[in-house]
C-alpha positions in Angstrom: 77.7 75.7 108.0 78.9 76.0 111.6 76.6 73.1 112.7 77.8 70.9 109.7 81.3 71.8 110.5 81.0 70.8 114.1 79.5 67.3 113.2 82.1 66.7 110.8 84.8 67.5 113.4 83.1 65.4 115.9 82.9 62.6 113.5 86.5 62.9 112.6 87.4 63.0 116.2 85.7 59.6 116.9 88.1 56.7 117.6 86.2 53.8 119.0 83.9 51.3 117.5 80.3 52.7 117.2 81.4 56.3 118.2 80.1 57.8 114.8 76.9 55.7 115.0 76.3 57.1 118.6 76.9 60.6 117.3 74.5 60.2 114.3 71.9 58.8 116.7 72.3 61.7 119.1 71.9 64.1 116.3 69.2 62.2 114.4 71.2 62.0 111.2 72.1 59.2 108.7 75.5 58.2 107.5 74.7 59.6 104.1 73.8 62.8 105.5 77.3 62.9 107.4 79.0 62.2 103.9 77.1 65.1 102.4 78.3 67.4 105.4 81.8 66.3 104.7 81.6 67.0 101.0 80.0 70.5 101.7 82.6 71.4 104.3 85.3 70.4 102.0 83.9 72.3 99.1 83.4 75.3 101.4 87.0 75.2 102.6 88.3 74.9 99.0 86.2 77.9 98.0 87.5 80.0 100.8 91.0 78.8 99.8 90.5 79.7 96.3 89.2 83.3 97.1 92.2 83.7 99.4 94.5 82.7 96.7 92.6 85.0 94.3 93.1 87.8 96.7 96.9 87.1 97.0 97.0 86.9 93.2 95.4 90.4 92.9 97.9 91.8 95.6 100.6 90.4 93.5 99.1 91.9 90.4 98.7 95.4 92.2 102.4 95.1 93.3 103.4 94.3 89.8 101.3 97.1 88.4 102.9 99.4 90.9 106.3 98.3 90.0 105.6 98.9 86.3 104.3 102.4 87.3 107.4 103.1 89.1 109.4 101.9 86.3 107.7 104.0 83.9 108.0 107.0 86.1 111.7 106.4 86.6 112.2 106.2 82.7 110.2 109.5 82.3 112.2 111.2 85.1 115.5 110.1 83.4 114.2 111.4 80.1 113.2 114.8 81.7 116.5 115.2 83.2 118.2 114.6 80.0 115.9 117.2 78.3 116.7 119.6 81.2 120.4 119.2 80.7 120.0 120.0 77.1 118.0 123.1 77.7 120.5 124.3 80.2 123.3 123.8 77.6 121.4 125.7 74.9 121.0 128.5 77.5 124.7 128.6 78.2 125.5 128.7 74.5 122.9 131.6 74.0 124.6 133.5 76.9 128.0 133.0 75.2 126.7 134.1 71.7 125.0 137.2 73.3 128.2 138.1 75.0 130.2 137.8 71.8 127.5 139.8 69.8 127.2 142.4 72.7 123.4 141.8 73.0 121.9 142.4 76.4 119.9 139.3 77.5 117.8 141.1 80.0 115.9 143.2 77.3 112.7 141.5 75.8 112.9 140.6 72.2 110.6 142.9 70.2 108.2 141.6 67.6 107.8 143.1 64.1 106.3 146.7 64.2 107.0 147.2 68.0 109.0 150.1 69.0 111.4 150.2 71.9 110.1 152.7 74.4 
């Protein structure tokens, strides 16, 4: 592809009458071959551009997925903070009830049939 690209670049740089003909004679090529080279180089450049765009799209997709994951984790964190606040409120109520009833919170709760030693 480097040879074809060089020939196409040289042909595009030709300004004078007969310069392209001289280039083709020097390289031993036909004008139709130069046309094919131009098409192949253009197609190759387009494929490279497409693959670059696809890579950029995947980067955007990854950024979008990362943002979605961040948003999900933020919602989960908010939910867990709310549940923690509720649990702390329940614990505070339990402490107050135990104080009112005179129950010591430090002692373990015994199951049925277990004796306090």
